[in-house]
C-alpha positions as CSV (number, residue, x, y, z in Angstrom):
1,M,9.7,-21.6,-5.6
2,N,8.0,-21.0,-8.6
3,E,4.8,-20.8,-6.6
4,R,1.4,-19.5,-8.0
5,I,1.0,-15.8,-6.3
6,L,-2.3,-13.9,-6.6
7,V,-1.5,-10.4,-6.3
8,T,-4.6,-8.2,-6.0
9,G,-4.2,-4.3,-6.9
10,A,-1.4,-5.4,-9.6
11,A,-1.6,-2.3,-11.4
12,G,-1.3,-0.3,-8.3
13,F,1.5,1.5,-6.8
14,I,2.8,-1.0,-4.4
15,G,0.9,-4.0,-6.2
16,M,3.4,-3.3,-9.1
17,H,6.6,-3.5,-7.2
18,V,5.5,-6.7,-5.2
19,A,4.5,-8.4,-8.3
20,M,7.9,-7.8,-9.9
21,A,9.6,-8.7,-6.8
22,L,8.1,-12.0,-7.1
23,L,9.3,-12.4,-10.7
24,D,12.5,-11.7,-9.1
25,R,12.2,-15.1,-6.9
26,G,10.9,-17.0,-9.8
27,H,7.3,-17.3,-9.0
28,R,4.9,-17.3,-11.1
29,V,2.4,-14.0,-10.5
30,V,-1.3,-13.3,-11.1
31,G,-1.9,-9.9,-11.3
32,V,-6.0,-8.7,-10.8
33,D,-6.6,-5.0,-11.0
34,N,-10.0,-3.5,-11.8
35,L,-8.1,-0.5,-13.1
36,N,-10.9,2.4,-11.7
37,D,-10.7,5.9,-12.5
38,Y,-9.8,6.9,-9.0
39,Y,-7.1,8.5,-10.8
40,P,-5.7,8.2,-14.0
41,V,-6.1,4.8,-15.9
42,S,-3.1,5.8,-17.9
43,L,-0.7,5.1,-15.2
44,K,-1.9,2.1,-14.1
45,K,-1.4,0.6,-17.5
46,A,2.1,2.4,-17.4
47,R,2.6,0.2,-14.7
48,L,1.7,-3.0,-16.1
49,G,3.6,-2.3,-19.0
50,E,6.8,-2.4,-16.9
51,I,5.8,-5.9,-15.5
52,T,5.3,-6.6,-19.4
53,R,9.4,-5.3,-19.3
54,H,9.9,-7.5,-16.9
55,P,12.5,-10.5,-17.7
56,Q,10.3,-12.9,-16.3
57,A,7.2,-11.3,-17.6
58,A,6.3,-14.5,-19.6
59,H,5.4,-15.7,-15.9
60,F,3.0,-13.0,-15.4
61,K,-0.5,-13.1,-16.4
62,F,-2.8,-10.2,-15.7
63,A,-6.5,-10.1,-15.2
64,R,-9.1,-7.2,-15.5
65,A,-11.5,-7.9,-12.6
66,D,-13.1,-6.6,-9.2
67,I,-12.0,-8.4,-6.3
68,A,-15.8,-7.8,-5.2
69,D,-17.0,-10.0,-8.1
70,Q,-16.9,-13.5,-6.4
71,D,-17.5,-15.8,-9.5
72,R,-14.8,-14.0,-11.4
73,M,-12.2,-14.3,-8.4
74,L,-13.3,-18.0,-8.2
75,E,-12.9,-18.7,-11.5
76,L,-9.4,-17.3,-11.9
77,H,-8.5,-19.6,-9.2
78,R,-9.8,-22.7,-11.0
79,E,-7.7,-21.2,-13.6
80,H,-4.6,-20.8,-11.7
81,D,-4.5,-22.5,-8.5
82,F,-3.0,-20.2,-6.3
83,T,-0.9,-21.2,-3.3
84,R,-0.3,-17.5,-1.9
85,I,-2.2,-14.3,-1.9
86,V,-1.0,-11.0,-1.6
87,H,-3.8,-9.0,-1.4
88,L,-3.4,-5.2,-1.8
89,A,-6.3,-3.9,-3.8
90,A,-8.7,-1.6,-2.3
91,Q,-10.2,2.0,-2.3
92,A,-7.4,4.1,-1.4
93,G,-7.7,7.7,-0.2
94,V,-8.7,9.6,3.6
95,R,-10.2,12.3,1.9
96,Y,-12.2,10.6,-1.0
97,S,-13.9,8.1,1.7
98,I,-15.7,11.5,3.2
99,E,-17.0,12.1,-0.4
100,N,-17.7,8.1,-1.8
101,P,-18.0,6.1,1.4
102,L,-19.8,3.4,-0.9
103,A,-17.1,2.9,-3.0
104,Y,-15.0,2.1,0.0
105,A,-17.8,-0.4,1.0
106,R,-17.7,-2.2,-2.1
107,S,-13.8,-2.5,-2.5
108,N,-12.4,-2.9,1.0
109,L,-15.3,-4.6,3.0
110,V,-17.1,-6.6,0.1
111,G,-13.9,-7.2,-1.8
112,M,-11.9,-8.4,1.3
113,T,-14.6,-10.8,1.7
114,V,-14.4,-12.4,-1.5
115,I,-10.7,-12.5,-0.9
116,L,-10.9,-14.2,2.2
117,E,-13.2,-17.0,1.0
118,L,-11.1,-17.4,-1.9
119,A,-8.3,-18.0,0.4
120,R,-10.3,-20.4,2.4
121,R,-11.6,-22.3,-0.6
122,A,-7.8,-22.4,-2.2
123,Q,-6.3,-23.5,1.2
124,V,-3.6,-21.3,0.6
125,S,-0.4,-21.6,2.7
126,H,-0.7,-17.6,3.5
127,M,-2.2,-14.6,2.7
128,V,-0.4,-11.2,3.3
129,Y,-2.9,-8.0,3.1
130,A,-3.0,-4.5,3.3
131,S,-4.3,-2.7,6.3
132,S,-2.6,0.8,7.2
133,S,-1.4,3.5,9.6
134,S,-4.7,5.2,9.7
135,V,-6.3,2.5,12.0
136,Y,-4.4,4.4,15.1
137,G,-6.6,7.2,14.6
138,G,-5.6,10.0,16.5
139,N,-3.3,8.5,18.8
140,S,-1.7,10.3,21.1
141,K,1.1,7.6,22.1
142,V,4.3,7.2,19.6
143,P,5.7,5.8,18.1
144,Y,2.3,3.6,17.1
145,S,2.6,-0.1,18.7
146,E,0.4,-3.1,17.5
147,T,-0.7,-3.5,20.7
148,D,-2.0,0.3,21.1
149,R,-6.0,0.4,21.0
150,V,-7.3,1.1,17.4
151,D,-10.9,1.8,18.1
152,S,-11.2,5.1,17.0
153,P,-10.8,5.5,13.6
154,V,-11.3,9.2,12.5
155,S,-12.2,8.2,8.7
156,F,-14.2,5.9,7.1
157,Y,-11.4,4.6,4.7
158,A,-9.7,3.6,8.1
159,A,-12.6,2.0,9.5
160,T,-12.4,0.0,6.6
161,K,-9.4,-1.0,7.1
162,L,-9.8,-1.7,11.0
163,A,-13.0,-4.1,9.6
164,N,-10.3,-5.8,7.7
165,E,-7.8,-7.0,10.4
166,A,-11.4,-8.2,12.4
167,M,-12.5,-9.8,9.5
168,A,-8.9,-11.3,8.9
169,H,-9.0,-12.6,12.5
170,S,-12.3,-14.2,12.3
171,Y,-11.3,-16.4,9.4
172,S,-8.0,-17.4,10.6
173,H,-9.8,-18.7,13.7
174,L,-12.7,-20.4,12.4
175,Y,-10.8,-22.2,9.4
176,R,-6.9,-21.7,11.1
177,L,-6.4,-20.0,7.6
178,P,-2.6,-18.4,7.8
179,L,-2.8,-14.6,7.4
180,T,-1.0,-11.1,7.9
181,G,-2.0,-8.0,8.1
182,L,0.6,-5.1,7.1
183,R,0.2,-1.7,8.4
184,F,2.0,0.6,5.7
185,F,2.7,4.2,7.0
186,T,2.7,6.7,3.6
187,V,4.6,4.8,0.9
188,Y,6.7,6.8,-1.6
189,G,8.8,6.2,-4.7
190,P,8.7,5.5,-8.6
191,W,5.4,5.2,-9.9
192,G,3.6,6.6,-6.5
193,R,0.0,7.5,-6.7
194,P,-0.8,10.9,-7.9
195,D,-3.4,11.7,-4.9
196,M,-0.1,11.7,-2.2
197,A,1.7,14.6,-1.1
198,P,5.2,13.1,-2.6
199,W,3.7,13.6,-6.5
200,L,1.5,16.6,-5.4
201,F,4.2,18.7,-4.1
202,T,6.8,17.6,-6.4
203,E,4.4,18.2,-9.8
204,A,3.2,21.9,-8.3
205,I,7.0,23.0,-7.3
206,A,8.6,21.6,-10.7
207,A,5.6,23.7,-12.5
208,G,5.8,27.1,-10.3
209,R,2.4,26.5,-8.9
210,P,1.8,27.1,-5.1
211,I,1.1,24.2,-3.0
212,K,-1.5,23.9,0.0
213,V,0.1,22.8,3.2
214,F,-2.3,21.4,5.7
215,G,-2.1,22.1,9.4
216,H,0.8,25.0,8.5
217,G,3.4,22.3,7.8
218,K,3.7,20.9,11.3
219,P,2.5,17.3,10.8
220,R,4.5,14.7,10.8
221,R,4.8,11.5,8.6
222,D,7.0,8.3,8.6
223,F,7.5,8.3,4.6
224,T,8.4,4.9,4.0
225,Y,10.6,4.1,0.7
226,I,8.8,1.9,-2.0
227,D,12.1,-0.7,-2.0
228,D,12.0,-1.1,1.7
229,I,8.2,-1.7,1.9
230,V,8.2,-4.2,-1.0
231,R,11.2,-5.9,0.8
232,G,9.4,-6.3,4.1
233,V,6.1,-7.4,2.0
234,V,7.9,-10.4,0.4
235,D,10.1,-11.7,3.3
236,V,6.5,-11.7,5.6
237,L,4.9,-13.8,2.6
238,D,7.3,-16.3,3.2
239,L,7.0,-16.4,6.9
240,P,3.1,-17.8,7.6
241,P,2.1,-17.2,11.4
242,P,2.0,-20.7,13.2
243,A,-0.9,-22.0,14.2
244,T,-1.1,-23.0,18.2
245,V,-3.5,-24.8,20.6
246,D,-4.4,-21.4,22.0
247,G,-3.9,-19.0,19.2
248,D,-4.9,-18.1,16.0
249,P,-2.6,-18.2,12.6
250,H,-3.4,-14.1,12.0
251,R,-0.9,-11.3,13.0
252,V,-0.7,-7.6,12.4
253,L,2.3,-5.7,11.8
254,N,3.4,-2.4,11.3
255,I,5.7,-1.4,8.3
256,G,7.3,1.9,8.2
257,N,10.0,3.9,8.3
258,N,10.2,4.5,12.0
259,E,11.8,7.8,11.3
260,P,8.4,10.7,10.9
261,V,9.3,13.9,9.0
262,S,7.3,17.1,9.6
263,V,6.1,18.3,6.3
264,D,7.7,21.4,6.3
265,D,10.9,19.2,6.2
266,F,9.7,17.1,3.4
267,I,8.6,20.2,1.4
268,A,12.3,21.5,2.1
269,T,13.7,18.1,0.8
270,I,11.8,18.4,-2.4
271,E,12.9,21.9,-2.9
272,C,16.6,20.4,-2.5
273,T,15.7,18.0,-4.6
274,L,14.4,20.1,-7.4
275,G,16.6,23.3,-6.8
276,R,13.3,25.2,-6.9
277,R,11.9,27.3,-4.0
278,A,8.1,26.2,-3.0
279,E,5.4,28.7,-2.9
280,R,3.2,27.8,0.1
281,I,-0.6,28.3,1.1
282,P,-0.9,27.5,4.6
283,M,-4.3,25.6,5.7
284,A,-5.8,24.3,8.4
285,M,-6.1,20.3,9.1
286,Q,-8.4,18.4,6.8
287,P,-10.8,16.2,8.2
288,G,-9.8,12.6,8.4
289,D,-6.0,13.4,8.8
290,V,-3.5,13.0,12.0
291,E,-1.1,14.9,13.6
292,I,1.8,12.4,13.5
293,T,2.1,8.5,11.8
294,F,5.1,7.1,13.5
295,A,6.1,3.2,13.1
296,D,7.4,1.0,15.8
297,V,8.5,-1.8,13.5
298,S,10.3,-4.1,16.2
299,R,7.9,-7.0,15.7
300,L,9.0,-6.8,12.2
301,Q,12.4,-6.9,12.3
302,A,12.3,-9.6,14.8
303,L,10.3,-11.5,12.3
304,T,12.5,-10.6,9.4
305,D,15.5,-8.5,10.1
306,F,13.3,-5.5,8.4
307,R,15.6,-2.4,8.0
308,P,14.9,0.8,6.1
309,N,17.7,1.7,4.7
310,T,16.6,4.2,2.0
311,A,17.2,8.0,3.4
312,L,14.0,10.4,2.4
313,A,16.4,12.9,0.4
314,D,17.5,9.7,-1.6
315,G,14.1,8.1,-2.0
316,M,13.2,11.8,-3.3
317,A,15.7,12.1,-5.2
318,K,14.9,8.8,-7.0
319,F,10.9,9.8,-7.0
320,A,11.5,13.1,-8.9
321,A,13.9,11.9,-11.2
322,W,11.3,9.3,-12.1
323,Y,8.5,11.7,-12.1
324,L,10.1,14.6,-14.3
325,N,11.0,11.8,-16.7
326,Y,7.0,10.4,-16.7
327,A,6.0,13.6,-16.7
328,D,7.9,14.5,-19.8
329,S,7.2,11.5,-21.4
330,D,3.3,11.5,-20.9
331,S,3.0,15.2,-22.2
332,N,5.0,14.2,-25.4
333,S,2.1,11.3,-26.0
334,D,-0.6,13.7,-25.7
């Protein structure tokens, strides 16, 4: 063990938890994040603070850097000599990609190119990178399988993630570089993102404010608890795809809960957790949204014995407890 692993997006929701899981396993971790202001930087700094309180925090180094800055990323490699990479940094958010596509082009396209080139030069034994369930677009066949067609993205964010998979495949083919893309399905849990439904709904219901319910509550989402996601990411990192004579060492895998829940039922779960009724404002579907996300995780299960074991009610109870404590401490610090 004790490898040197680069985690991009280390101040992000998934990145923070992955970094700590790798520390748990005895690895040395170099975390990179540009700490942009897409959502409050204070939350990102608080996540980094959690990592610094980890029992193995002495094995964690953080660099504030832009993954699209090739000179800086290569400098970090010369300093730390990475052996593996978990690439999670990206400009997130489906709806924001409609307003500000150039931010996605820089982070998700240029940034991905820089990290692939870094992986090639470092000759890493494996790189796991973040894709998204959004690549499935408006596919009507469910559950979504890795063999489904994904040539009709309905948001620019989805288009960048689909491009990432094609870019990774080309590097794998050209340089025999072991790469795995993980298509994440609606991740939630403590330290989550404030632009996502779990946070937005919990915050509003707790404060007695109305919530906008897009698609009139009918869309279904494959909500996946953060601990289940992290276990899958770290297990996959230990299993690079083999290079064969007629195949490239690149694969794409779904990672989700395999049990979609309607937005209506999701809100009802939060109501039970908080002991408060939500005031709902029914809204039409927004551009870029889809009716359902539903992961077929059989390939991941065959590879790692991946089994999501966190029920939505349990996961949201943990998130709500964390959120109420965080909101209280945040307000007291103002």
